[in-house]
N, C-alpha and C positions, 0 to 999 in steps of 0.2 A: 504494500500500500504506500501511498505518498504521505509524508509527514514533514512538518517544519521543524528542523533540527538545529539546536544551538551548537555551533562549532567552535566557539570561543568568543571573547570580547569583540564586538562589532562584526561578528561573522555568523550568518544565519543562512540556511539553505533548505530547499525542498528536496528531500531524498527519498529513495525507495528503501523501506524498512520492512521488517517482518511484521505481518499482521498478528495482533495479539489474540490469545485464547483465554477463555474464562476458566479460572480456578474456582475452588470452593468459595461460595459467598460473593462471587464476582459476576459482572455482566460485561458483555461487549456491546458497545453502542456504535451504530453507523452515524457519523456526524452529518447533520444536514445544514447546520449554520453555526459559525463561530465568529469570534471577533478578537481584537487586540486590546489588551489592557495596559495602562501605564506601568504596571509592575513588569510586564513582558519587556517593555523598553528598558527598565532598570536592569533586567537580566541581560539583554542584548549589549548594553553598555558596560557590563562587568561590574555594575554597582551592587548587584545582589548575586551571590555566588550559587551557581548550579553546575552540575557536571557536564562537560562537553559530550555530545551525543544524545542529550535529552531532548525529547519532543516537548515543545513549549506550548503554553496556552492553558487556560482554565475556565473559559466561558463557552458553553455550548448547549445546543439542543440536538436531539437525534432520535433514532429509531432503534429499539432493542433488536440486536442481531443474534445474540446468544446469551443464555442464562446458565450460570454455573450451578453445581449442586448446592442445595440449601436455600436458594433464592425462590421464594414463592409469592404468589399473588400478582405476578406480571406475565405478559405474553410476548413472544417474539413478534415483532412488527408494531409494537405499541410505541407511540410517541412519548418521549420523556424529556424533562428538564433535569439536568444534573448541576447541583451547586458547585461553585468554585471550591468550597470547603466540604470535605467528605468525612464527617465524623464517623467513628466506629459504632457509636451509640451504646457502648457498654463499659467504657473505662470510667474512672473516677471523675475525670474532667467532663465527659459527656453527661454522666448521671448527675453532676452538680450544676448542670446548665451552662457549661463552658465548652461546648463542642468544638469551637474554633481552636481551642488549646488541647485538642484530643491527645490522650496519652497512648494511643495505638493499643488499646486493650488493657492498659494498666493505670498509671496515675495521670499526671498532666504533663504536657510538653508545649513550650511556647511555640506558637504557629503550627502545632502538630497536626491540626485538621487540614492544613493546606498541603495536599499531596500532588494533585494534578499539575504538571508543569513546574514542579518544585523538587519533590523527592521521587516522583515516578512520572512516566511519560504522560504528556498532556494532550490537549484536545485539538490543536491546530493540525489536524490529520484527517484521514478518511474514516478511521476507526479508533476507538479508545477503550481501554479496560478500566472499568469503574470498580473501586474497592468497596467492600461493605455495602453491596448494592441494595440490600434490603432496607437500609437506612437512608439511601441517597438517590433513589429513582422516584421522581415525582411525575405521575401521568399528566399530560397536557390536555385540558379540555378541548374537545373537537372544534369548538368555535373560535379558538385562539390560534393565530398564525405564529410561525417561528419568530418573526421579528417583534411580535408583541411581548414575547416572554424571554427572549435571549438575555436581555440586560438584567433580568431578575437574578441570574446566576451569580452575579458579583456586584456590579456598580450600584444597582438599585438596592440590593440587600445591604451593602456597605453604607450607601448614602442615607438610607432610611435609619440604619442603626445609629448613625451620628445623632439624629434627633432623639431616638429611643434612649440611647445611653446617656444623652445629655439631660434626660428627664423633662423634655419640653412639655409644658402644661397648657391647658386652654387659657388663652389671653396673654401668653408670653411674647416678648419681643426677642427675635432670633436674628443673628447675623451670621452669614455663611461666607467664609473667606475662600476664594477661588471657585470659579464657575466652570470648571472642566466637567467631564461626565459625572464624576462622583459628587462634586460640589453641587451640580445641578440636581442630582437625586437627593442630596441632603436638603436642598431648598424645597423640593417636593415633599420630602419627609416631614419637614418642619410644619408645612401647611397641613399635612394629614394628621399630625399630632395635635393640632388645635392652636397653633401660634396665631396671634392676631396681627403681628407685624413681622414680615420676613424681608430681610435686607440681604441682597447678594452683592459681593464685592469681587471685581476682577479688573483687568486692564485691557481686555479684548472686547471690542464693540459687538462682535457677533455673539460672543458668549453672554454678554450682558443682555442682549436682545433676547436670547434664548431663555435666560433667567426670568425675564418679564413674562415671556410666553408660558413658562411652566409654573408661574404663580408668585414670583417675587413681587412684593409691593413696591420696593425701591431697589434700583440697581446703581451702585456707586462705582465710579471709575477712579481707582487709586492714583492714576497718573495725573489727575488735574484737581484733586481736592484732598483735604486732610480727612481721611476716612474715620479715624478714631473720633475726632471732634464732631463730625457729622452724625455718626451713629449715636453719640451721647446726646446730641441735640434732638435727633428724631425720637429717641426713646425716653427723653426726659431724665437722663442721668447715666444710662448704661443698659446693655442688653442683659436679659436673663440667661440666655444661652448663646455662646459663640461656638460655631463649628469650624474647625480648621481642616481644609480638604486638599492641601497641597504638600506640606511637609518641608517648609523652610523656616529659618529663624525669623524672618520678617513677618510671615503670615502668623506664626505661632505667637509672637510677641504682640502683634497688632490685635489678634483675637483676645489675648489676655487683657490688653489695655481698654478694650471696649466694654468689659464686663462691669455690671453692678457688683458691689460687695455682696457676697453670698451667691454669685452667679457661677455658672458651670462652663468650662472650656471642654468641648468634646472634640478630641483630636482623631482625625482619620488619615492624616498624611503619613507617608513613608519617609522617615528622616534618615539622612546619611550625614555623617560627621557629627560635630559637637552641637548640642542644643543647650542654650543658656537660658536661665530664668532671671528676668529683670526684677530685682527685689522690690523696686518701687511700685511696679505694676501689680505685684503680688502682695501688696500691703505688708511687706516684710514677713509674709507667711501667716498673717493674722486677720485676713479679710474674709474668712469663711468661704473662700473659693474652693471649687472642686475641679480637678483635671482628670478626665477619664479618657481611656483609649479603647478602641474596638477593632477587632479583626472581623471581617465579613462573616456574619452568621450563615451556616449552611444546614444541610439535612433536608429530607423530603417534606417535613411538616412546615419548615420555613418557606420552602419553595411553593408548597400548596397554598399557604396563606397569601403570599405575594401574587400568585396567579389569580386568586379570588379577588384581590383588589383591582387587578387589571380587568377581570371578567365583569366586575361591577361598574366598570368605566369610571373608577375614581382616579385612575392614572393611565396616561398614554405616553410611553417613552419612545415611540417610533420616530418622532422628529429628531431624535439624537443620531439616527443613522443618516450620515451625510454623504457617505461614499460606499460603493460596493465593488468587490473583487472576487476573482476565482482564487482557489488555493495556490495554483501555479504562479500567481502574480503577487504572492503575499509579501515578498521583499519590497515591492513597490508600495504596498499598503503600509509596511513598517516605516518606510522613509517618509511618506505623507503624514502618518500619524505622529511619529516621533518629532518631526520638524514643525508640526502644527500648520501645515500648508493648506491653502485653499479653504479655510474656514472649517476644517475637519473637526468633528466631535467624536463619532464612533464609526468604525468601518464594519460592514457586514461581509463575511467571507464564506463562500460556498465551496466545498470540496469538489 
């Protein structure tokens, strides 16, 4: 089969590799649609280490091609959504409600639930082997198309979780720093959670326009205004929740500075290098602030719930697909996506 293989920093290629087979508790899925995530770009650049020879990617929908022994309740030919995070469902982490930190059958492990495209072959391929399939195959309702549900595998689940972990309440003022795909989903999530004021921050006009389209009440361009001062003015003193969706010192610090005392900074960004805490913005540690971090929630129940939100027409994420490619052209898609060319948000890739 054809698969997108990490060959080393800045090296990626579509190769012919052996088609996987299902072992006990596993399933083989024929991929019908996949996409590229910002984390895949970190891998390509060598900023997040994976082994050369690994098939990359962790966002997909597909059709069950093979079921291994012990997987019940599913049928070959059934359409399924598979989360980017594939918890085992039985370790201490999973049973404690921390499936993203799955301990692979035992305790807990940081990022342990992220296997596809990280510690095992991923989904930017024609077929993929899904571990712990019983816990991770979510049947797709017939009336929903692939593009309606694909982004639920990661960026929607991650973005929504920024609002959930941040404890957004009815009537809250929320500011979301960075309106890339995950930040846009965090903006949508804040609205779903009941925020009365949602402020999106970015420096890209197309992304600010998309933020307004997806429900931001105000879109601020950090290039031409003091965002911290403006958020405080709009909220009457500070935001209840600030969501950081990029992973830089500047966005983290700005998010912290926009908070009310007692507010929560919900961090979704992937940080590389040293992250510093400005003690004045943190009220010297005495401002009753909360800082929470979240890795994308996964598992079939999470996927089912997200699909129900889409089916109920509460959310439509298809406008985020700005470009479409075939798997054979995925290197071109990576260049476009990583360089943020031509107003790209998300790319849809068909094997």
